[in-house]
Structures are given as structure tokens and as C-alpha cells.
N, C-alpha and C positions, 0 to 999 in steps of 0.2 A: 830460608827452608824451616826455621823453627816456626815461625809465625804461621807458615801454609800448612803445618802440622797442627799447630794448635787451634787454626780456625777450622780445619776440618775435624778435631777432636769437638769443637764448641757446638760446631753444625748437626755433628752426630749424635751429640748428647742431648741436643733440643729435639730431633728429630723423634729418639728414643722416648723423650717426655712428652711431646706431643701424642705418640702413638700410644702411650699407656694411657694418658687423658683420654682420647677416644674409647678405648678398649675398656675402660672400667664405666664407663657412662652409659654403654649401650643396653637397652634393656630389648625384651622381645616385644617388636612391633604389633603381633598379633594379640598380646595381653591388653593392646590400648583400646582396640577396636569394641565400640558399644554396640551392641545388637538392635539398639533403639534406633541408632544411626542410621544403620545398616537397610532399615525396613523403612524408613522414614526416605533414604535415598532411592530404594526400589520405586517406591510409591510415587515420590517424585518423576523419577525417570519415566516411569509408565503414562503418567499424566501429560508428559511435556511433548508426546508423541501423539497426542491427541490434537486433533484441529476442528476447529469449526468448519463446516462447508456452507458457502451463501451458495444456493440452490433459486432460481428465478423463474417465477411464470411463464416467463419472455424474455429472451436476450435482445429483440428489437422490435420497435413500433415503427408503424409505418402511416403517417398522417394522410397520405395519399394528396390531392392537389388542394393546397390552399392559395388565397390570394395573397401578396404579398402585405407585408404590417401586420397579417393577422395572428393574434395569441391563440396558441392550441395548447392544450395539457394532457399528458398522460400521465397513466400509475404504473409502478413499476412494483408488483408484491413478490417478495421472497420466504425463505424459509429456512431456519438452521437445522441441516440434517447431520449434522456432526456431533462430534463427542464432546465438544467443548461449549460454553459460552461463546457466542460471536458478539465483537464490539465493532462498530461504524464509526471509525474516527472521522471521514471527510467522504465528500462525493462531491465531485466537481465535474465541469465540462470543458470540452475543447475551445469554447468562446465563451463571450458574455451574452450571448443573443440565447442560451439555453440555461435555465436554472433550475439545477434540482433544488428540491424543499422538502421540507415536514418528515423528515427522518429522525429516528429516535437514536439518541445518543446512550442510552442505556442497554447494559448487556442483555443479548437474546439468549434464553436459555435452549438448549438443545429439544429440536421437535417444537420450535415457538414461531410464529412468524409475523412479521413486519411489512412496512411499503413505502415508498418516497413515491412525490410525483415531480414531474419534469415539466417544465413550461418553455417553450420556444416561440420567438417573436416574430416569426415569419421572415426574417431578413434571408437576403441572397436572392439568386435566380437559379432557375429549372432544377435538375436534383440536387439535393442538398441532405449530407449526411453528417450526423454528429456523434462523437462517442462520449459516454458517460463516464467514470472511472470511479469505483467506490474502493476505498481503503479500507482495509478492515484486516483482523487480526487472522485471517487464513492461512492454509499453509505458501499462497502462491503471495500473499500480502495485498493483493489488489485483483479487482475483477472489473468487467466492462459491460456492458448495456449498449445500444445502439436505437437513435431515431433518425427517421428519412421523413423527406416530405419535398413535392415537387411543390417550388413555389411559382406561383404563375405571375405576370409582370400587374403590377399597379394599375386599374383601368384610370384612376383619376390623374397618374403622372402625365404631364404633357412629356410631349417629344421633343427630344432636344431639333433644336434649327441647327441647320448645316451652317458651318461657318463660312461666309462669303469674305472674299477679298476685295478691297477697295479698287476701285478703276481711276485710273489715273486719265482725265480727259486732255488730248492735245489741242494746241489753240491753231 
């Protein structure tokens, strides 16, 4: 029983010592606030809610009827109508038959314009639709545009011969 009382006294004494240490080191946190840091944080928070806005002259381009394997190209123009510089990090299509190219990787200031071209190699048949995804620092993170075409069959392609089954002659 004496050991239990001694242990309780030791724990109580250590607790009191820790409490005194914490109280004596306490400073007023409000005295540590630097007004310069508050102003910088407010400015940073205000600018963090500003995003570039990617606005296109058209969201879809229809090439109309094209011959199979005919390469066609279109240009998508865009403008940054937001409040922050626009940075396009990647432009890709849903397949290798459509190749986006010629876009600037430099920041585009608010109000400035840019463009990129898209080449389609005429693969597929009938109505073909491809999506081009633009990855940028917009609020959504990516934007899309589309191309469509009606691909006519290649007139130079030979028609496939029907499969014939060999006949066995009876003797």
C-alpha cells in the first residue's frame, strides 16, 4: 500500500511540474502575428480563387465528307478570358489518327489569344467523331473540343472477294 501511495505522489508531483512548465512558457499568440504576413496571406488567398478561362472560337469542327485516307486539318483559336495566366500543359486526342499540334506552352496572359491545329488522317468509315482534350490550369483542369467527318470508302480499294468453299468431287 505504501508503494501505491508513493507512486501516486510521484505521478501527482510530475503532473504538477508539467503544468507549471506549460503555464510559464505560455505567450500571447496574438503578439506573434506579423501584419506583413497577414497581408501576404490575404493577397495569396484572393489570387488563389482567380483562374484562367479558356474560351474557344468553336467547340466543334465538321470536315464534312472526305475520302478515306485523306488528311485534313483545322485550327482551333482560343482566348484567355479569365483573371490569371493560362498554361496549356498538354493537348491529346482519343486516338493516333488525330494529331493536335502547334500550341504554345508559354503562359497566356488574360485577354491574350492563341491557337492550335488538329490534323485528322481520314481513317474510319461513315460518321467519325474524335475528342481533343486540352489540359490546362483552368478551374476544371481540362477542356474539350471535337472534330467530325463523314469518311467515304476509298474508291481505289479493291472489293473483298467472298470466301469460297472447296468442293469435293465424287468418283
